[in-house]
C-alpha positions in Angstrom: 54.7 91.7 72.8 53.9 87.9 72.7 56.2 86.1 75.1 56.6 82.3 75.4 58.2 81.0 78.6 59.4 77.4 78.5 60.4 74.8 81.1 62.1 72.1 79.1 61.5 68.3 79.5 63.8 66.9 82.2 62.9 63.4 83.4 65.4 61.7 81.1 68.2 63.0 83.3 67.1 60.6 86.0 68.1 57.5 83.9 66.4 54.3 85.2 64.9 56.4 88.1 62.7 58.3 85.6 59.5 56.6 86.8 60.1 57.6 90.4 61.2 61.1 89.5 58.0 61.8 87.6 56.1 61.1 90.9 58.5 62.7 93.3 59.9 65.8 91.4 57.1 67.2 89.2 56.7 70.6 90.6 55.1 73.6 88.9 57.8 76.0 87.4 57.2 78.7 90.0 60.1 80.8 88.7 58.4 81.2 85.3 55.1 82.0 87.0 56.8 84.8 89.1 58.5 86.1 85.9 55.1 86.2 84.1 53.4 88.1 87.0 56.2 90.7 87.1 56.1 91.3 83.4 52.3 91.6 83.2 52.4 93.9 86.3 54.8 96.3 84.5 53.6 95.7 80.9 49.9 94.6 81.0 49.5 94.7 77.2 51.9 91.8 76.8 50.6 88.3 76.1 52.3 85.4 77.9 52.1 81.6 77.4 53.9 79.2 79.7 54.8 75.6 78.5 55.9 73.1 81.2 57.0 70.4 78.8 57.5 67.8 81.4 54.1 68.2 83.0 52.4 68.3 79.6 54.4 65.2 78.4 55.8 67.2 75.5 59.1 66.5 73.7 61.0 69.2 71.9 59.2 68.7 68.7 55.8 69.1 70.4 57.1 72.4 72.1 58.1 73.6 68.6 54.6 73.0 67.2 52.9 74.7 70.1 55.3 77.6 69.8 54.4 77.9 66.1 50.7 78.2 67.0 51.5 80.9 69.5 54.0 82.8 67.2 55.9 84.6 70.0 58.2 87.6 69.5 60.3 86.5 72.5 61.0 83.1 74.1 62.4 82.7 77.5 63.8 79.3 78.6 64.8 78.2 82.1 68.0 76.2 82.4 69.6 73.9 84.9 73.0 72.3 84.3 71.8 68.6 83.6 69.3 69.8 80.9 71.4 72.5 79.3 71.9 70.2 76.3 68.1 70.2 75.9 68.0 73.9 76.2 70.6 74.3 73.4 68.6 71.9 71.2 65.4 73.6 71.9 66.8 77.1 71.3 68.4 76.1 68.0 65.2 74.5 66.7 63.1 77.4 67.8 65.4 79.8 66.1 65.3 77.8 62.9 61.5 77.4 62.9 60.3 80.8 64.2 63.4 83.1 64.5 62.3 84.8 67.8 64.6 86.5 70.2 65.7 83.8 72.7 66.5 84.6 76.4 67.8 82.0 78.7 67.9 82.2 82.5 68.4 79.9 85.5 71.3 78.4 87.5 73.4 77.2 84.6 73.7 80.4 82.7 74.0 82.4 85.9 77.2 80.6 86.5 78.5 80.0 83.0 76.9 82.8 80.8 79.8 83.2 78.3 80.2 79.4 77.8 76.4 79.1 77.3 76.4 81.8 74.6 79.5 80.3 72.9 78.0 76.8 72.9 74.6 77.9 71.5 74.6 80.8 68.9 70.8 80.6 68.9 70.7 82.2 72.4 70.5 86.0 72.1 70.5 86.9 75.8 71.2 85.4 79.1 69.8 86.6 82.4 72.0 86.2 85.5 70.5 85.6 88.9 67.0 86.8 89.8 65.4 87.5 86.5 62.3 89.6 87.0 63.8 93.2 86.8 66.4 92.3 84.2 63.8 90.7 81.9 61.5 93.7 82.1 64.2 96.2 81.5 65.3 94.2 78.5 61.8 94.3 77.1 61.6 98.1 77.6 65.0 98.5 76.0 63.8 96.6 72.9 60.6 98.7 72.8 62.4 102.0 73.1 65.4 100.9 71.1 67.9 101.9 73.8 71.3 100.3 74.5 71.5 97.1 76.5 74.8 98.1 78.3 73.0 99.7 81.2 70.9 96.6 82.1 72.4 94.9 85.1 72.4 91.1 85.1 72.2 90.9 81.3 74.5 89.1 78.9 74.2 89.9 75.2 75.9 89.7 71.8 77.5 92.8 70.2 78.5 91.7 66.8 81.1 88.9 67.5 81.6 89.9 71.1 79.8 88.6 74.1 79.1 91.4 76.6 78.5 90.5 80.3 77.0 93.4 82.2 77.6 93.8 86.0 75.5 91.7 88.3 72.2 93.0 89.5 71.5 93.6 93.2 69.1 91.2 94.9 65.5 92.2 95.2 65.2 93.2 98.8 61.5 93.9 98.9 59.9 90.6 97.7 56.5 92.3 98.0 57.4 94.1 94.8 56.8 90.9 92.9 53.1 90.1 92.5 51.6 86.7 93.2 52.9 84.2 90.6 50.6 83.6 87.6 49.8 80.0 88.2 46.7 80.3 86.1 49.0 80.2 83.0 49.8 76.5 83.9 47.6 73.4 83.6 47.3 73.1 87.3 45.5 69.7 87.2 48.7 68.2 85.8 50.4 68.6 89.2 49.5 65.8 91.6 51.3 64.8 94.8 51.2 61.8 97.2 50.0 63.2 100.5 49.8 61.2 103.8 46.2 60.2 104.4 45.0 61.7 101.1 46.5 59.8 98.2 47.4 61.7 95.0 46.0 65.2 95.2 46.2 68.4 93.3 48.9 70.6 94.8 51.2 73.6 94.2 54.5 74.9 95.4 54.8 78.2 97.3 57.8 80.3 98.3 58.1 82.3 101.5 61.7 83.4 101.1 64.7 83.7 98.8 68.3 83.1 99.7 70.3 80.6 101.7 73.0 81.5 104.3 74.6 78.1 104.6 77.8 76.9 102.9 77.2 73.3 101.8 79.8 72.5 99.1 77.4 70.7 96.8 74.6 73.3 96.6 74.2 75.9 93.8 71.1 77.6 95.2 73.0 80.8 96.1 73.9 81.3 92.4 70.4 82.6 91.7 69.0 83.9 95.0 72.2 84.7 96.9 73.2 84.0 100.5 71.1 86.8 102.1 67.7 85.5 103.2 64.8 87.8 102.3 61.4 86.9 103.7 58.1 87.6 102.1 55.4 89.3 104.2 53.8 86.5 106.2 50.3 87.8 105.7 50.8 88.0 101.9 51.8 84.4 102.0 48.7 83.4 103.8 46.7 85.6 101.5 48.2 83.6 98.6 47.3 80.2 100.2 43.7 81.4 100.9 43.3 82.7 97.3 44.5 79.3 95.9 42.2 77.3 98.1 39.2 79.4 97.1 40.0 80.0 93.4 41.8 76.8 92.3 40.6 74.2 94.8 44.1 73.5 95.9 44.4 72.1 99.4 48.0 71.0 99.6 51.1 73.2 99.5 54.8 72.5 99.2 57.0 75.2 100.5 60.1 75.1 98.4 62.2 77.4 100.5 65.7 76.2 101.1 65.1 76.2 104.9 61.4 76.7 105.8 62.0 76.9 109.6 64.9 79.3 109.5 62.9 82.2 111.0 61.0 80.9 114.0 59.0 84.1 114.5 57.8 84.1 110.9 56.7 80.5 111.2 54.8 81.1 114.4 53.1 84.2 113.0 52.1 82.2 109.9 50.6 79.3 111.9 48.7 81.8 114.1 47.3 83.6 111.1 46.2 80.3 109.5 44.3 79.4 112.7 42.7 82.9 113.0 41.4 82.7 109.4 40.1 79.1 110.0 41.9 77.8 106.9 41.9 74.1 106.4 44.7 72.6 104.2 47.9 70.6 104.5 51.5 71.6 103.7 55.1 70.4 103.8 58.5 71.8 103.2 62.3 71.4 103.3 64.4 72.4 106.3 67.5 71.6 108.4 67.6 69.4 111.4 69.2 72.1 113.6 66.4 74.7 112.9 63.4 72.8 114.3 62.2 71.9 117.8 59.4 69.6 118.8 57.4 72.6 120.1 57.7 74.2 116.6 56.6 71.1 114.9 53.5 70.8 117.1 52.6 74.4 116.2 53.1 73.7 112.5 51.1 70.5 112.7 48.1 72.3 114.2 48.3 74.7 111.2 48.3 71.8 108.7 51.9 70.4 108.4 51.9 66.8 107.4 55.4 66.2 106.2 58.9 67.7 106.7 61.9 66.9 104.6 65.4 67.1 106.2 68.8 67.1 104.7 70.8 64.2 106.1 73.6 64.1 103.5 75.9 61.6 105.2 76.0 59.1 108.0 79.7 59.8 108.6 80.6 62.6 111.0 83.8 63.5 109.2 82.1 63.7 105.8 79.5 66.0 107.3 82.3 68.4 108.3 84.1 68.1 105.0 80.9 69.1 103.1 80.3 72.0 105.5 76.8 70.8 106.3 77.0 72.3 109.8 74.9 69.6 111.6 75.7 66.5 113.6 74.3 62.9 113.4 72.8 63.5 116.9 70.9 66.6 115.7 69.6 64.6 112.7 68.4 61.7 114.8 66.8 64.0 117.3 64.9 66.0 114.6 63.5 62.8 113.0 62.4 61.5 116.4 60.7 64.8 117.2 58.8 64.6 113.9 57.7 61.0 114.7 56.5 61.9 118.2 54.5 64.8 116.9 52.9 62.6 114.2 54.5 64.2 111.1 55.8 62.2 108.2 59.6 62.7 107.9 61.6 62.4 104.7 65.3 62.6 104.4 67.8 63.2 101.6 71.3 61.8 101.5 74.3 61.7 99.1 77.1 59.2 98.4 80.3 59.8 96.6 81.4 63.1 98.3 85.0 64.2 98.4 87.1 62.1 100.9 84.5 59.3 100.7 85.4 55.6 100.8 83.4 52.4 100.5 83.5 52.3 104.3 82.0 55.8 104.8 79.3 55.1 102.2 78.3 52.0 104.0 78.2 54.0 107.2 75.7 56.3 105.5 73.6 53.4 104.2 73.4 51.8 107.7 72.6 55.1 109.3 69.7 55.6 107.0 68.4 52.1 107.5 68.6 52.4 111.2 67.0 55.9 111.3 63.7 54.4 112.1 61.8 57.7 112.4 62.7 58.4 108.7 59.8 57.3 106.5 61.2 57.9 103.0 64.6 58.9 101.7 66.1 60.4 98.5 69.6 58.9 98.0 71.6 60.6 95.2 75.2 60.5 94.0 77.3 63.6 94.5 77.4 65.7 91.3 79.7 68.7 90.9 77.4 71.3 89.5 79.1 74.5 88.2 79.1 77.3 90.8 79.6 75.0 93.7 82.7 74.4 95.8 82.3 70.8 94.9 82.8 71.6 91.2 86.1 73.4 92.0 87.2 70.5 94.1 86.4 68.1 91.2 88.3 70.2 88.7 91.3 70.3 91.0 91.1 66.6 92.0 90.7 67.3 95.8 89.5 64.8 98.3 90.4 61.8 96.1 88.1 62.9 93.3 88.6 61.8 89.7 86.3 63.8 87.4 85.2 61.6 84.6 83.7 64.1 82.2 82.8 67.8 81.7 79.9 66.9 79.5 77.1 68.4 81.6 74.4 66.2 79.9 76.0 63.4 82.0 75.6 65.2 85.3 72.9 63.0 86.8 72.4 62.4 90.5 70.7 59.1 89.9 72.3 56.2 88.1 75.1 58.2 86.4 78.1 59.3 88.4 80.6 61.7 86.8 83.1 61.4 89.6 85.1 58.5 91.1 86.4 59.0 94.6 89.2 57.2 96.3 88.3 53.5 96.2 84.8 54.2 94.8 84.5 53.5 91.1 81.6 54.6 88.9 80.1 51.1 89.0 80.6 50.9 92.8 78.5 54.1 93.2 75.7 52.9 90.9 75.5 49.6 92.8 75.7 51.3 96.2 72.9 53.7 95.4 70.6 50.8 94.5 71.8 48.9 97.5 71.0 51.9 99.7 67.4 52.2 98.4 66.9 48.4 99.0 68.4 48.5 102.5 66.2 51.4 103.5 62.9 50.5 102.0 62.9 46.7 102.3 62.2 46.6 106.0 58.8 45.3 107.1 57.8 48.6 108.8 58.6 50.7 105.8 57.0 48.4 103.3 53.8 48.4 105.3 53.9 52.1 106.0 54.5 53.2 102.5 51.8 51.0 101.1 49.2 52.4 103.4 50.4 56.0 104.1 48.6 57.7 101.2 46.0 55.0 100.4 46.3 51.6 98.6 46.2 53.0 95.1 48.9 55.6 95.7 51.0 53.0 97.6 50.9 50.6 94.7 51.7 53.3 92.2 54.7 54.5 94.2 55.8 50.9 94.7 55.8 50.1 91.0 57.7 53.3 90.2 60.3 52.4 92.9 60.8 48.9 91.6 61.2 50.2 88.0 63.8 52.7 89.3 65.9 50.5 91.5 65.9 47.4 89.3 65.9 49.2 85.9 68.8 49.9 83.7 
């Protein structure tokens, strides 16, 4: 079979922050690469093409034309809630122009499969949760003309009825999934600003699946569950070594929810990197209460140059309300540890949570400004994605929330609030988000640091994108 896998264009969902998003959020679609590798491992005769529309600067019309050239039998599309309207448009036009079977997976349809199928008649199947096994079983059922009812994690149409099969168990042995087929991407399209290097070719890498934490705003568990499953550490280092040698990639971004959750795993990885004499840089996301200064020293020796930590709020009560499970003291200590070790530290924070007020938001903005060991920050507006506790709170009006719309195309974390909270209006949140960015970045130390950190050219490029975002409309 000829299979087309598509990651739709997404940068429009960042509104005036589009320029900055293109620099700070353009990651390779690793999930599609994993899916392709699993399919080809089980069905080597299949032919697969991946289109990353955002990386290739393709709008929906361009995707249609490229799909026509490939003429696939099946098209798989990844979906997140803010771009589901684009998924519907893309699926409809693909069906009109090529009439393939269309399969949609990802966080949005994992939570709302029936609604997705009802809203878009062009979608033939939805895949819930981890998609590799379900997708292959579907392909085999098509080939052998066997019923779909036995395929766990599948949603399909049976005449006028939408059938939702039982959920599939999580894949316990991640070693059963081969190395992702990154060679199906245009890898030169993915550039990242790295301390001391400027913009360099990079890729993402995943060491684990699953997140055990209970943050009310996060939907990660909808696909990978709450049970953490680690990949074999030596296989991960094998993958890094292969990409250095075969693709000339020397910077890696670990996209695990909490990279430092398993300390023994991290120590083993760093030791193996040293034993093999591998020279590269890396970074990742983690939590303030899962790192120590000693661990950061070990990771830096192996190539760590940046760590990204979830701050979320500068108000202790809001941190408790959102079930973050950390304190302001732990956050401050973690950033100070990174600074002492000589690792760049990024933070992410959110305004507009349930129970927020203008006063608590300003506490967050001043906390960020005064967190001198934090070099860069992402500041978003709380958005109630389906499948999160925050979504249920918004529907029920808890914590002073007034939900403004259920049109998911409006669910944007930057420049477009869909909730008002207590004394915080939509306009207040938009203004406070911009104010927060200005308060944080317009300090002499951060201006100087961010202009020089990755080289003059990268600094100017980042500065222009930032100004367009914060002062754009």
